[in-house]
C-alpha positions as CSV (number, residue, x, y, z in Angstrom):
1,M,-55.6,14.3,-11.0
2,K,-52.6,16.6,-11.3
3,D,-53.9,18.9,-8.6
4,E,-54.7,15.9,-6.4
5,I,-51.0,14.8,-6.6
6,K,-49.8,18.3,-5.8
7,N,-52.1,18.4,-2.7
8,I,-50.9,14.9,-1.6
9,I,-47.3,16.1,-1.8
10,K,-48.2,19.3,0.2
11,V,-50.0,17.3,2.9
12,S,-47.2,14.7,3.3
13,S,-44.6,17.5,3.1
14,V,-46.2,19.4,6.0
15,Y,-46.4,16.2,8.0
16,L,-42.7,15.4,7.4
17,A,-41.5,19.0,7.9
18,T,-43.4,19.3,11.2
19,I,-41.7,16.3,12.7
20,I,-38.3,16.4,11.0
21,G,-37.0,19.3,13.0
22,A,-33.6,19.9,14.5
23,G,-34.0,17.0,17.1
24,F,-34.6,14.4,14.4
25,A,-32.1,15.6,11.8
26,S,-29.3,16.2,14.3
27,G,-29.7,12.8,15.7
28,Q,-30.6,13.9,19.2
29,E,-34.1,12.5,19.2
30,I,-33.0,9.3,17.4
31,I,-30.4,8.7,20.1
32,H,-32.7,9.5,23.1
33,F,-35.6,7.4,21.9
34,F,-34.1,4.6,19.7
35,T,-30.3,4.2,19.4
36,D,-29.8,4.0,23.2
37,Y,-31.9,0.8,23.1
38,G,-29.6,-1.1,20.8
39,E,-31.4,-3.7,18.7
40,G,-34.7,-2.7,20.4
41,G,-34.3,0.7,18.7
42,V,-34.9,-0.9,15.3
43,Y,-38.1,-2.5,16.5
44,G,-39.0,0.8,18.1
45,I,-38.6,2.7,14.8
46,I,-40.8,0.2,13.0
47,L,-43.5,0.6,15.7
48,S,-43.3,4.4,15.7
49,G,-43.4,4.4,11.9
50,A,-46.6,2.3,11.9
51,L,-48.1,4.6,14.5
52,F,-47.1,7.7,12.5
53,A,-48.7,6.3,9.4
54,I,-51.9,5.4,11.2
55,L,-52.0,8.7,13.0
56,G,-51.5,10.7,9.8
57,Y,-54.4,8.7,8.2
58,I,-56.7,9.1,11.2
59,V,-56.1,12.9,11.6
60,M,-56.3,13.7,7.9
61,E,-59.5,11.7,7.4
62,K,-61.1,13.3,10.4
63,V,-60.2,16.7,9.2
64,Y,-61.6,16.0,5.7
65,M,-64.8,14.2,6.8
66,G,-65.6,16.5,9.7
67,R,-64.5,19.7,7.8
68,V,-62.2,20.5,10.7
69,R,-60.6,23.9,10.5
70,N,-58.4,24.1,13.6
71,F,-57.1,22.2,16.7
72,E,-60.2,23.1,18.8
73,E,-62.6,21.6,16.3
74,L,-60.4,18.4,16.2
75,I,-60.1,17.9,20.0
76,F,-63.2,19.4,21.7
77,P,-65.8,16.9,20.2
78,M,-63.8,14.1,21.8
79,T,-63.0,15.6,25.2
80,G,-65.8,18.0,26.0
81,L,-65.3,21.7,26.7
82,A,-63.6,21.6,30.1
83,L,-61.1,18.9,29.4
84,G,-60.6,20.2,26.0
85,R,-59.5,23.6,27.4
86,I,-56.9,21.9,29.6
87,V,-55.5,19.8,26.7
88,E,-55.4,22.9,24.5
89,L,-53.5,24.9,27.1
90,I,-50.9,22.2,27.7
91,S,-50.6,21.6,23.9
92,T,-50.1,25.3,23.2
93,F,-47.4,25.6,25.8
94,F,-45.7,22.5,24.3
95,L,-45.9,24.0,20.8
96,F,-44.3,27.2,22.0
97,S,-41.6,25.1,23.7
98,V,-40.9,23.3,20.5
99,Y,-40.5,26.6,18.7
100,C,-37.9,27.7,21.3
101,V,-36.1,24.4,20.9
102,M,-35.9,24.9,17.1
103,I,-34.8,28.5,17.5
104,A,-32.1,27.4,19.9
105,G,-30.8,24.8,17.5
106,M,-30.9,27.2,14.5
107,G,-29.2,29.9,16.5
108,S,-26.4,27.6,17.6
109,I,-25.6,26.6,14.0
110,L,-25.9,30.1,12.6
111,S,-23.5,31.4,15.3
112,E,-21.0,28.7,14.4
113,L,-21.2,29.2,10.6
114,F,-21.0,33.0,10.7
115,K,-18.8,33.4,13.9
116,L,-21.5,35.2,15.8
117,S,-22.4,35.1,19.5
118,L,-25.2,32.6,20.3
119,L,-27.6,35.4,21.2
120,Y,-27.2,37.1,17.8
121,G,-27.7,33.7,16.1
122,I,-30.9,33.1,18.0
123,I,-32.2,36.6,17.2
124,I,-31.6,36.1,13.5
125,A,-33.3,32.7,13.6
126,S,-36.3,34.2,15.4
127,L,-36.6,37.0,12.8
128,I,-36.5,34.6,9.9
129,S,-39.2,32.5,11.4
130,M,-41.3,35.5,12.3
131,I,-41.3,36.7,8.7
132,I,-42.5,33.3,7.4
133,M,-45.2,33.0,10.0
134,L,-46.5,36.5,9.3
135,V,-47.4,35.1,5.8
136,G,-49.7,32.5,7.5
137,I,-50.5,28.9,6.7
138,K,-50.0,29.3,3.0
139,G,-46.4,30.4,3.6
140,I,-45.8,27.5,5.9
141,T,-47.3,25.0,3.5
142,W,-45.2,26.4,0.6
143,L,-42.0,26.2,2.7
144,S,-42.7,22.6,3.7
145,A,-43.5,21.5,0.2
146,L,-40.3,23.1,-1.0
147,L,-37.9,21.8,1.7
148,A,-39.4,18.4,2.7
149,P,-37.9,16.5,-0.3
150,A,-34.5,18.2,0.3
151,L,-34.7,17.2,3.9
152,I,-35.5,13.5,3.2
153,I,-32.8,13.3,0.5
154,G,-30.2,15.0,2.7
155,I,-30.9,13.0,5.8
156,V,-31.1,9.7,4.1
157,G,-28.1,10.5,1.9
158,V,-25.9,11.5,4.8
159,G,-27.1,8.4,6.8
160,L,-26.1,6.1,3.9
161,F,-22.8,7.8,3.6
162,I,-22.0,7.1,7.2
163,I,-23.3,3.5,6.9
164,I,-21.1,2.9,3.9
165,S,-18.1,4.6,5.6
166,K,-18.5,2.3,8.6
167,N,-19.5,-0.7,6.4
168,K,-18.9,-3.7,8.6
169,E,-19.9,-2.2,12.0
170,A,-23.1,-0.5,10.6
171,F,-24.5,-3.7,9.1
172,N,-23.7,-5.8,12.2
173,I,-26.9,-4.4,13.7
174,L,-29.0,-6.0,10.9
175,E,-27.3,-9.4,11.5
176,T,-27.7,-9.5,15.2
177,I,-31.3,-8.4,15.8
178,N,-32.8,-10.4,18.7
179,I,-35.9,-9.9,20.8
180,A,-35.1,-6.8,22.8
181,T,-35.8,-6.7,26.5
182,N,-35.2,-3.0,27.0
183,N,-38.1,-0.6,27.4
184,W,-38.0,0.4,23.7
185,V,-41.8,0.0,23.4
186,V,-42.6,2.8,25.9
187,S,-39.8,5.0,24.4
188,S,-41.3,4.6,20.9
189,I,-44.8,5.3,22.0
190,L,-43.6,8.3,24.0
191,Y,-41.8,9.6,20.9
192,V,-44.9,9.3,18.7
193,S,-47.0,10.8,21.6
194,Y,-45.2,14.1,22.1
195,N,-44.9,14.5,18.3
196,N,-48.7,13.9,18.1
197,I,-49.3,17.2,19.8
198,I,-47.5,19.0,17.0
199,T,-49.0,16.8,14.3
200,A,-52.6,17.2,15.5
201,A,-52.2,21.0,15.9
202,V,-50.6,21.5,12.4
203,L,-52.5,19.0,10.3
204,S,-55.9,20.3,11.7
205,N,-55.2,23.5,9.7
206,L,-54.9,21.7,6.3
207,L,-58.5,21.5,5.3
208,P,-58.1,23.9,2.3
209,Y,-55.7,21.3,0.7
210,L,-58.0,18.3,1.2
211,K,-60.1,18.5,-1.9
212,T,-60.7,14.7,-1.9
213,R,-60.6,11.9,0.7
214,R,-57.8,10.3,-1.2
215,V,-55.6,13.3,-0.6
216,A,-56.2,13.1,3.1
217,V,-55.6,9.3,3.4
218,I,-52.6,9.0,1.1
219,G,-51.0,12.2,2.3
220,G,-51.2,11.1,5.9
221,L,-50.0,7.5,5.3
222,L,-47.1,8.6,3.0
223,G,-45.8,11.2,5.5
224,G,-45.7,8.5,8.3
225,L,-44.0,5.9,6.1
226,L,-41.3,8.3,4.9
227,L,-40.6,9.3,8.5
228,C,-40.1,5.7,9.4
229,F,-37.6,5.1,6.5
230,S,-35.6,8.2,7.3
231,A,-35.4,7.4,11.0
232,M,-34.3,3.8,10.2
233,V,-31.4,5.0,8.0
234,L,-30.3,7.5,10.6
235,N,-30.5,5.0,13.5
236,I,-28.4,2.4,11.7
237,A,-25.8,5.1,10.9
238,L,-25.7,6.3,14.5
239,T,-25.6,2.7,15.9
240,S,-22.4,2.0,14.0
241,F,-20.5,4.4,16.4
242,G,-19.8,4.1,20.1
243,S,-21.4,6.3,22.7
244,G,-18.3,8.4,22.8
245,D,-18.9,9.6,19.3
246,L,-22.5,10.5,19.9
247,I,-21.8,13.7,21.9
248,G,-22.4,17.4,21.5
249,E,-25.4,19.4,20.5
250,F,-25.5,17.8,17.0
251,P,-24.3,14.1,17.0
252,V,-24.6,13.6,13.2
253,I,-22.4,16.7,12.6
254,E,-19.8,15.4,15.1
255,I,-19.6,12.2,13.1
256,I,-19.6,13.8,9.7
257,R,-16.8,16.1,10.5
258,Q,-14.5,13.0,10.8
259,Y,-15.0,12.4,7.1
260,S,-15.6,15.6,5.2
261,S,-15.7,19.3,6.2
262,L,-17.6,20.0,3.0
263,L,-20.3,17.5,3.9
264,K,-20.4,18.9,7.4
265,N,-21.2,22.3,6.0
266,V,-23.9,20.9,3.7
267,Y,-25.5,19.1,6.5
268,N,-25.5,22.2,8.6
269,I,-27.6,23.8,6.0
270,I,-30.0,20.8,6.0
271,L,-30.2,21.2,9.8
272,I,-31.1,24.8,9.5
273,F,-33.9,24.0,7.0
274,A,-35.2,21.2,9.3
275,M,-35.3,23.6,12.2
276,L,-36.9,26.3,10.2
277,T,-39.8,24.2,8.9
278,S,-40.5,22.7,12.4
279,A,-40.2,26.1,14.1
280,V,-42.7,27.9,11.8
281,A,-45.1,24.9,12.0
282,S,-45.2,24.6,15.8
283,G,-44.8,28.4,16.3
284,Y,-47.7,29.3,14.1
285,S,-50.0,26.7,15.7
286,A,-49.2,28.1,19.1
287,I,-49.7,31.7,17.9
288,C,-53.2,30.9,16.5
289,R,-54.3,29.6,19.9
290,I,-52.7,32.5,21.8
291,S,-54.2,35.2,19.6
292,T,-57.6,33.7,20.2
293,W,-57.2,33.7,23.9
294,L,-55.8,37.2,24.2
295,K,-58.2,38.5,21.5
296,I,-55.4,40.1,19.5
297,K,-54.4,39.9,15.9
298,V,-52.4,36.9,14.7
299,K,-49.6,39.2,13.4
300,T,-49.4,40.9,16.8
301,A,-49.2,37.6,18.6
302,T,-46.5,36.5,16.2
303,V,-44.2,39.4,17.1
304,I,-44.8,38.9,20.8
305,I,-44.1,35.1,20.7
306,C,-40.9,35.6,18.6
307,V,-39.6,38.2,21.0
308,L,-40.3,36.0,24.1
309,A,-38.6,33.0,22.5
310,V,-35.2,34.7,22.3
311,P,-34.3,34.6,26.0
312,L,-36.0,31.2,26.5
313,S,-34.0,29.7,23.6
314,S,-30.7,30.6,25.3
315,F,-31.0,27.5,27.6
316,G,-29.4,25.3,24.9
317,F,-30.6,22.9,22.3
318,S,-29.8,19.5,23.7
319,R,-30.9,20.4,27.2
320,L,-34.3,21.5,26.0
321,I,-34.8,18.3,23.9
322,S,-33.9,16.0,26.8
323,T,-36.2,17.7,29.3
324,V,-39.0,19.5,27.5
325,Y,-39.9,16.8,25.0
326,P,-40.5,13.7,27.3
327,L,-42.4,15.9,29.7
328,F,-45.2,16.5,27.3
329,G,-45.2,13.0,25.9
330,Y,-48.0,11.9,28.2
331,T,-50.3,14.7,27.0
332,G,-49.6,13.6,23.5
333,L,-50.3,10.0,24.5
334,F,-53.7,11.1,25.8
335,I,-54.5,12.8,22.5
336,L,-53.3,9.7,20.6
337,I,-55.5,7.4,22.5
338,L,-58.5,9.7,22.0
339,L,-57.9,9.9,18.2
340,I,-57.5,6.1,17.9
341,A,-60.5,5.3,20.2
342,D,-62.7,7.8,18.3
343,W,-61.6,6.3,14.9
344,I,-62.4,2.8,16.1
345,K,-65.8,3.9,17.4
346,G,-66.6,5.4,14.0
347,I,-65.8,2.2,12.1
348,K,-69.0,0.7,10.8
349,I,-69.3,-3.1,11.0
350,Y,-71.9,-4.6,8.7
């Protein structure tokens, strides 16, 4: 029982850490996909939270029941070889893009904290990520299990701090929720969809930790529900400010600096941890695919990818999030539909 609880924590932590990257923790993703829709953003978070929980359950059960060991074994039975190769190619490119986004964000904060040029910050970020990825999936799982609780506590804690500091304005959103007419439904589904690429790629490697079906089911559901709770707190905090306050690479940092320089520095560290966990999860998943295609060792592919990421990450964090992420949302939507359809097909009605 004790080992089962540990594995549930590991699975849910990897799920959380994969999605709670720099875009989520900084507020960029929350603003783009939820806060901009006003009251509709609240409904959107509830919808996306439900989808994340369902998705985590479906993928983890499929990995456990089918003894799935990687992304290919998860996707190919549903798509066939030809279409599967196309999906795999697009997904791998997206995972590499996510890695670049995380390295860009981490490099930006490191350069500010230590008064370095952006390039040096990016190089340091890529080196740290490379060292962790060279350890393999065990290192990534260990890192996620270690940092995921701190990420949840930090993000929710800071969100509550902002809400309390802006008491009246923050809670107005809870008092004035009406049926939203904005296109928050599409935005929410798109958010889950592009994250689904990362989720499917990373969770498909977790078979060694799925000793029982209960670990798979609870781990997946718990990860999705905690994501929903964290996003809701952050969205309410961000909604309490006008659009003029939600500017810059890291909106939450811009808000926090108005209250406490100490809290700002603490949240900078939380952001670095968030970026690091997401970077190594997405980067390692891309590296596994690339090493297979090129028929080279995983460690060799790791070094190549980390070096290539340095110039690409120099485009800037917020620009990468606003352009790269939505672009791949429709591929993720296709995978999401496949997973749900396959799950429904497998339900036995007596």
